[in-house]
DRENTORTI-773654 format. One record per residue (C-alpha): residue in three letters; x, y, z negated. Coordinates in steps of 0.02 Angstrom, whole numbers, padded with zeros to 5 digits, always signed. Example, Ala and Ser with C-alpha at 12.3 -4.5 7.8 and 13.67 -1.06 7.14 Angstrom:
# DRENTORTI-773654
ALA+00615-00225-00390/SER+00684-00053-00357/
# end
This chain:
# DRENTORTI-773654
MET+00000+00000+00000/LEU+00062+00174+00043/GLY+00215+00103+00128/GLU+00265-00015-00012/ARG+00318-00182+00059/PRO+00341-00331-00058/PRO+00480-00452-00012/GLN+00425-00593+00102/ALA+00547-00717+00027/ILE+00477-00813-00120/ASP+00643-00800-00211/GLY+00636-00609-00217/TYR+00452-00599-00261/ALA+00476-00632-00447/ASP+00590-00481-00462/TYR+00462-00379-00368/ALA+00322-00441-00483/ARG+00423-00381-00632/THR+00384-00202-00576/PHE+00195-00231-00594/GLU+00102-00149-00736/SER+00040-00318-00799/VAL+00176-00433-00865/ASP+00056-00580-00843/THR+00078-00575-00654/TYR+00267-00580-00672/ASP+00257-00726-00795/PHE+00145-00821-00676/VAL+00252-00789-00522/ARG+00412-00830-00616/THR+00350-01000-00675/ALA+00241-01051-00526/ARG+00300-01176-00396/PRO+00263-01128-00215/ILE+00163-01253-00113/GLY+00217-01180+00054/THR+00304-01035+00137/ALA+00261-00855+00094/VAL+00136-00766+00205/SER+00119-00577+00220/PHE-00049-00492+00214/ARG-00084-00321+00288/TYR-00251-00236+00307/PRO-00222-00074+00402/THR-00393+00009+00403/TYR-00579-00005+00374/ILE-00691-00001+00526/ARG-00875+00045+00526/CYS-00963+00043+00694/ARG-01111+00162+00689/TYR-01226+00074+00812/ASP-01371+00161+00723/ARG-01312+00325+00802/LEU-01319+00264+00982/ALA-01453+00331+01097/ARG-01458+00168+01198/PHE-01404-00010+01171/PRO-01406-00159+01293/ALA-01570-00255+01288/GLY-01565-00426+01207/LEU-01402-00395+01115/LEU-01379-00367+00928/VAL-01214-00377+00834/THR-01181-00425+00655/GLY-01043-00461+00529/ASP-00869-00394+00567/ALA-00935-00323+00731/THR-01029-00194+00625/CYS-00905-00163+00485/THR-00741-00233+00418/PHE-00686-00216+00238/ASN-00522-00244+00151/PRO-00540-00426+00092/VAL-00465-00379-00076/TYR-00636-00314-00131/GLY-00724-00477-00086/GLN-00871-00395+00003/GLY-00861-00466+00178/MET-00967-00622+00155/SER-01099-00529+00053/VAL-01112-00394+00185/ALA-01120-00525+00324/ALA-01263-00610+00229/MET-01356-00444+00213/ASN-01330-00418+00400/ALA-01402-00590+00431/LEU-01557-00545+00329/ALA-01578-00386+00431/MET-01562-00492+00590/ARG-01692-00615+00524/ASP-01812-00473+00483/GLU-01788-00398+00656/LEU-01818-00562+00746/CYS-01975-00594+00641/HIS-02059-00437+00711/GLY-02104-00534+00868/GLY-02081-00474+01046/ASP-01921-00390+01099/SER-01798-00337+00966/ASP-01779-00152+00930/PRO-01592-00116+00917/LEU-01618+00054+00834/ARG-01729-00020+00699/TYR-01606-00163+00670/PHE-01450-00054+00665/THR-01536+00070+00549/ALA-01572-00075+00430/VAL-01391-00135+00445/SER-01326+00041+00413/GLN-01430+00052+00255/THR-01361-00113+00189/LEU-01183-00055+00227/GLU-01194+00111+00137/ALA-01163+00052-00043/PRO-01023-00074-00009/TRP-00940+00049+00112/ARG-00941+00188-00018/LEU-00880+00069-00153/ALA-00730+00005-00054/VAL-00680+00165+00033/GLY-00711+00269-00122/ALA-00604+00153-00229/ASP-00460+00168-00106/LEU-00478+00357-00091/ALA-00468+00370-00281/LEU-00291+00300-00280/ALA-00150+00426-00293/GLY-00071+00458-00124/VAL-00215+00388-00020/THR-00284+00516+00101/GLY-00440+00516+00207/PRO-00602+00608+00236/VAL-00701+00651+00082/LEU-00861+00549+00071/PRO-01019+00654+00066/ARG-01104+00651-00103/ARG-01258+00542-00125/ARG-01380+00518-00266/
# end
């Protein structure tokens, strides 16, 4: 985060973990036995596609899941948001007749609002993280 790059070699990771605020993490890393090679994880940016703001959308096509919004997996919201998108899709398809993309994407946008604010707001609250200020909501 903010340009910090932990070592990729398992041997150097214990020394890196010693710099963490919690000594528990260091103790765990120091005594743990790796079951495989180290793997780096990078999540560069959040993406929220605002299909609800489109004037037109191709007939017969609706998108869901990561095609609507991607979150940093650290917050554990992706599956919950995908499930809420699936419910919005179910509700749209239960209307009968042709789907209404605007109605569907408006419903999706409403389900995304709280998790989006939670994740992005948490990151923006960290010292050194910059980005647009989220508009206030009740």
